[in-house]
C-alpha positions, 0 to 999 in steps of 0.5 A: 534475485538479490534485493537486500540493498534495495530493501534496506534502502526502502526501509530506511527511507520510509522511516526517515520520511515518516519522521518528517511527516510526524513533525508536521502532523503534530503541528498545524499545517495548510491543506491544498487541493490538486486538480483532481480535488484530492488534498495535498499537504507539506507532509506529502511533499517533504516525504516525497522529496526525502524518498525520491532523492534517496532512491535516485542517489542509491539507484540512479539506473532505476526509474521512479513513479511517485504520486507527488512527482511529475511522471517521466514516461521514459520509465516505460523502457526500464525493467526496474521502477520504484513506485512510491506513495509518500503519504498514503491516506492524506485524508486520514492524516488531515483527520488526525486519526493516525491511519496513514502510511508511507509506501515504497515498492519496486517493480521488475518487468511489470511485477512487484518484487518488494514492498515496504509500508511504514506507519509513522504514528505507531512506528510499525513497519511491514515489508515483503520481498519476493522469494523470502517472505513478509515481515512485521517489525515494531519497537519490541520484535521483528517477525515473519508473517503470513495470512490466516487459514480462516475459511469461515467467520471471515473478517473484512476490512474496508476503506474509511473514506471510499465506501461504495454501493457495490461493496455495501451490496456485496457484504450484505449478500455474503453476511452469513459468511462474515463475522466482522467488518472493520473500517481502516484507512490507507494500505493498513487494510492489506497489512492486516490481511498479511498479518492474519488479522483479517481475510477479505478486502474489496475495493471497487473505487479507483486507485493508482499504482502507488496505492496498491504496489507495496501492499500487493508485495506484502500480501503476496509475500505473506501467502495472500491473493491480490487480483483485479476485480476480474481476476486478472493480475495487476501489473505495474509501471504502465502507461496509465497508472490508474487502476480502473477495475478495482481489486480484491485481497484474500487470504484464500481463494475459497473466500472470494465473495464474487 
């Protein structure tokens, strides 16, 4: 499966969208709220337009599922589906803490095969492609990355905006195994595990396909484990894009906390 064109396109569009997001981030902007009470800004919309238009131009035969795009269910008949979160971490964007990303993934027959995550504020890029590996790029270097080998003194990452009682209990119960707990916004948590800078991430609260797809591709390409809380595989381009069970990311199955 040769996905070089798909990867190059996704990387370029993620960076282009990220630059547009930064232009808005560095100025004042209005905040609107969707029906589910989640915030949306001009940055979400502009990023979405750039990515969706670019993907449609280069891959007209592929379907697209995006957080900021009306869902076209004809995608369910298509083996190929782009899964896009044009601004992952809108709450962090609004707080201006820099911990937000642009996420673009590609699924084939319900499995993610490619993922790109761009961090606009730091100009860092993570990407993974099935059968090739996972990579990290900044202004100074581009390198292949992999999960850590740690089995003790484990480092946990958790959401900055979506903590739950279940997670608090789980961490307390396993505190003898855990060396550090770090709060991080958006899909950066998965990136840190893929890069070997953390080992565990549990998410019990609800997410959508576009929140997890790119992150899962990168983690798995780096040798990590990404499963639903019950241990089943996460599949994509589903009728209902809601991830209802929660999920976990591990560097090694021996570090499972449940």
